[in-house]
C-alpha positions as CSV (number, residue, x, y, z in Angstrom):
1,X,0.0,0.0,0.0
2,X,2.9,2.4,0.8
3,X,4.3,1.9,-2.7
4,X,1.0,2.7,-4.1
5,X,0.6,5.8,-2.0
6,X,4.1,6.9,-3.1
7,X,3.1,6.6,-6.7
8,X,0.1,8.7,-6.2
9,X,2.1,11.3,-4.2
10,X,4.2,11.8,-7.3
11,X,1.1,12.2,-9.4
12,X,-0.2,14.7,-6.8
13,X,3.0,16.7,-7.2
14,X,2.2,17.1,-10.9
15,X,-1.5,17.9,-10.2
16,X,-0.6,20.5,-7.6
17,X,1.8,22.1,-10.1
18,X,-0.9,22.1,-12.8
19,X,-3.4,23.7,-10.3
20,X,-0.9,26.4,-9.3
21,X,-0.3,27.2,-13.0
22,X,-4.1,27.4,-13.6
23,X,-4.6,29.6,-10.6
24,X,-1.7,32.0,-11.6
25,X,-2.8,32.3,-15.2
26,X,-6.6,31.7,-15.2
27,X,-7.3,35.5,-15.6
28,X,-4.8,36.0,-18.5
29,X,-7.3,35.3,-21.3
30,X,-9.9,37.6,-19.7
31,X,-7.2,40.3,-19.2
32,X,-6.0,40.0,-22.9
33,X,-9.6,40.1,-24.1
34,X,-10.4,43.2,-22.0
35,X,-7.4,45.1,-23.3
36,X,-8.2,44.1,-26.9
37,X,-11.8,45.3,-26.4
38,X,-10.5,48.6,-25.0
39,X,-8.2,49.1,-28.1
40,X,-11.1,48.2,-30.4
41,X,-13.5,50.6,-28.6
42,X,-11.0,53.5,-29.0
43,X,-10.4,52.6,-32.7
44,X,-14.2,52.6,-33.3
45,X,-14.6,56.0,-31.7
46,X,-11.8,57.4,-33.9
47,X,-13.2,55.8,-37.0
48,X,-16.7,57.0,-36.3
49,X,-15.4,60.6,-35.7
50,X,-13.4,60.5,-38.9
51,X,-16.5,59.4,-40.7
52,X,-18.5,62.2,-39.2
53,X,-15.9,64.7,-40.3
54,X,-16.0,63.3,-43.8
55,X,-19.8,63.7,-43.9
56,X,-19.6,67.2,-42.6
57,X,-17.0,68.1,-45.2
58,X,-19.3,66.7,-47.9
59,X,-22.2,68.7,-46.5
60,X,-20.1,71.9,-46.6
61,X,-19.1,71.1,-50.2
62,X,-22.7,70.6,-51.1
63,X,-23.7,73.9,-49.4
64,X,-21.0,75.7,-51.4
65,X,-22.4,74.2,-54.6
66,X,-25.9,75.2,-53.6
67,X,-24.8,78.8,-52.7
68,X,-22.9,79.1,-56.0
69,X,-26.0,77.9,-57.9
70,X,-28.2,80.4,-56.1
71,X,-25.7,83.2,-56.7
72,X,-25.9,82.4,-60.4
73,X,-29.7,82.4,-60.4
74,X,-29.8,85.7,-58.5
75,X,-27.4,87.3,-61.0
76,X,-29.6,86.1,-63.8
77,X,-32.7,87.4,-62.1
78,X,-31.2,90.8,-61.4
79,X,-30.1,91.1,-65.0
80,X,-33.6,90.4,-66.1
81,X,-35.0,93.2,-63.9
82,X,-33.5,95.8,-66.2
83,X,-35.2,94.4,-69.3
84,X,-38.7,94.0,-67.9
85,X,-41.4,96.6,-68.6
86,X,-44.4,95.0,-66.9
87,X,-44.8,96.0,-63.2
88,X,-46.4,92.7,-62.4
89,X,-43.7,90.7,-64.0
90,X,-41.1,93.0,-62.2
91,X,-42.6,92.4,-58.8
92,X,-42.8,88.6,-59.4
93,X,-39.2,88.5,-60.4
94,X,-38.2,90.7,-57.5
95,X,-40.1,88.4,-55.1
96,X,-38.4,85.3,-56.7
97,X,-35.0,87.0,-56.2
98,X,-35.8,87.8,-52.6
99,X,-36.8,84.2,-52.0
100,X,-33.5,83.0,-53.4
101,X,-31.6,85.4,-51.2
102,X,-33.5,84.2,-48.1
103,X,-32.7,80.6,-49.1
104,X,-29.1,81.5,-49.5
105,X,-29.0,82.9,-46.0
106,X,-30.6,79.7,-44.6
107,X,-28.0,77.6,-46.5
108,X,-25.2,79.8,-45.2
109,X,-26.5,79.4,-41.7
110,X,-26.4,75.6,-42.1
111,X,-23.0,75.9,-43.7
112,X,-21.6,77.8,-40.7
113,X,-23.1,75.2,-38.3
114,X,-21.5,72.4,-40.3
115,X,-18.1,74.2,-40.3
116,X,-18.3,74.7,-36.5
117,X,-19.2,71.1,-36.0
118,X,-16.4,70.0,-38.3
119,X,-13.9,72.2,-36.4
120,X,-15.1,70.9,-33.1
121,X,-14.9,67.3,-34.3
122,X,-11.4,67.8,-35.7
123,X,-10.3,69.1,-32.3
124,X,-11.8,66.1,-30.6
125,X,-10.2,63.8,-33.1
126,X,-6.8,65.3,-32.4
127,X,-7.3,64.8,-28.7
128,X,-8.5,61.2,-29.3
129,X,-5.5,60.4,-31.5
130,X,-3.1,61.8,-28.9
131,X,-4.8,59.8,-26.1
132,X,-4.6,56.7,-28.3
133,X,-0.9,57.2,-29.0
134,X,0.0,57.9,-25.4
135,X,-2.4,55.6,-23.5
136,X,-3.8,53.0,-25.8
137,X,-1.0,52.1,-28.2
138,X,1.2,50.9,-25.3
139,X,-1.5,48.3,-24.5
140,X,-0.5,46.4,-27.6
141,X,2.9,45.7,-26.1
142,X,1.2,44.7,-22.9
143,X,-1.1,42.3,-24.8
144,X,1.9,40.7,-26.5
145,X,3.6,40.2,-23.2
146,X,0.5,38.6,-21.7
147,X,0.1,36.4,-24.8
148,X,3.7,35.3,-24.4
149,X,3.1,34.4,-20.8
150,X,0.0,32.5,-21.7
151,X,1.8,30.5,-24.4
152,X,4.6,29.7,-21.9
153,X,2.0,28.6,-19.4
154,X,0.1,26.5,-22.1
155,X,3.4,24.8,-23.2
156,X,4.4,24.0,-19.6
157,X,0.9,22.8,-18.7
158,X,0.8,20.6,-21.9
159,X,4.1,19.0,-20.9
160,X,2.9,18.3,-17.4
161,X,-0.4,16.9,-18.7
162,X,1.6,14.5,-21.0
163,X,3.7,13.5,-18.0
164,X,0.6,13.0,-16.0
165,X,-1.1,10.8,-18.6
166,X,2.0,8.7,-18.9
167,X,2.1,8.1,-15.1
168,X,-1.6,7.3,-14.8
169,X,-1.3,4.4,-17.2
170,X,0.7,2.4,-14.8
171,X,-1.3,3.2,-11.6
172,X,-3.9,1.2,-9.8
173,X,-7.1,2.2,-11.7
174,X,-9.4,1.7,-8.8
175,X,-7.3,3.9,-6.6
176,X,-7.0,6.4,-9.5
177,X,-10.8,6.6,-9.8
178,X,-11.1,7.5,-6.1
179,X,-8.2,9.9,-6.4
180,X,-9.6,11.7,-9.3
181,X,-13.1,11.9,-7.8
182,X,-11.5,13.8,-4.9
183,X,-9.6,16.0,-7.4
184,X,-12.9,17.7,-8.1
185,X,-12.3,19.7,-4.9
186,X,-8.8,20.5,-6.0
187,X,-5.5,19.1,-4.8
188,X,-4.0,18.0,-2.5
189,X,-5.9,14.8,-2.4
190,X,-3.5,12.9,-0.1
191,X,-2.7,14.7,3.1
192,X,-0.9,13.7,6.4
193,X,-2.7,13.0,9.6
194,X,-0.9,15.0,12.3
195,X,-1.7,13.1,15.5
196,X,-5.4,12.5,15.4
197,X,-6.0,15.6,13.3
198,X,-6.5,15.9,9.5
199,X,-3.9,18.5,8.3
200,X,-6.3,19.7,5.5
201,X,-9.5,20.4,7.4
202,X,-7.9,20.6,10.8
203,X,-10.7,18.5,12.4
204,X,-10.1,15.6,14.8
205,X,-10.4,12.1,13.4
206,X,-11.6,9.1,15.5
207,X,-8.8,7.1,17.2
208,X,-9.7,3.9,15.4
209,X,-9.4,5.8,12.1
210,X,-6.0,7.1,13.0
211,X,-4.8,3.6,13.9
212,X,-5.9,2.4,10.4
213,X,-3.9,5.3,8.9
214,X,-0.8,4.2,10.8
215,X,-1.3,0.6,9.7
216,X,-1.0,1.6,6.0
217,X,-2.9,-1.4,4.8
218,X,-5.9,0.3,3.2
219,X,-7.1,3.7,1.8
220,X,-8.4,5.8,4.6
221,X,-10.5,8.9,4.0
222,X,-10.9,11.8,6.5
223,X,-14.5,11.4,7.8
224,X,-14.9,15.2,7.4
225,X,-13.2,16.4,4.2
226,X,-12.8,13.0,2.5
227,X,-9.1,13.6,1.8
228,X,-6.9,10.4,1.7
229,X,-5.0,10.3,5.0
230,X,-1.4,9.0,5.4
231,X,1.0,9.1,8.4
232,X,2.9,12.3,8.7
233,X,6.3,10.7,8.4
234,X,5.4,9.0,5.1
235,X,4.7,12.3,3.3
236,X,8.4,12.9,2.4
237,X,9.3,9.2,1.8
């Protein structure tokens, strides 16, 4: 039984190392994802603002074209005024010219608002791009460092897993089944009984149970936490 326990203690060393790796690196994927989302979010904000500026510049160009077109129409109307003899026709043409001038003022007002919005957006874009360069761009290096750590962890865990699989093939399968069922609660699975106390849950075990632990003839579970108990002196054998 002691040889069997020793074999499983070696397996437990691997399982504890794997568990420590998992605990140390379990948040890495989330951290990487969070940083990538932050970069994407800032990129989207910049992209959206650039698109808005492009749309405003198109609007201003359209307003310029409309104003030029109205100016041409006004010039044509004003030239016609000098060749009209009918008062009624003169008044109608004068009214049409006045309507065109009012429309021009409205368009110019919209043009000014578009220009102000474009200027404000360009200023905001410059601030965003400066923030991205100073605060967001460095996150890419941070992500690469984290990915490197994650790969290193994955490689080491993979090697440990291969070593574990190799060891389990030669182990007592009934014992392995019991051992792995207890692994659900995380290692260690095999713990020493210190006196009549379980070293894992720190609760007292019955004297007859402790005697069986010392005899080392069968697998003894702690009646409280279900860990497999061994004598304290056998832990380092």
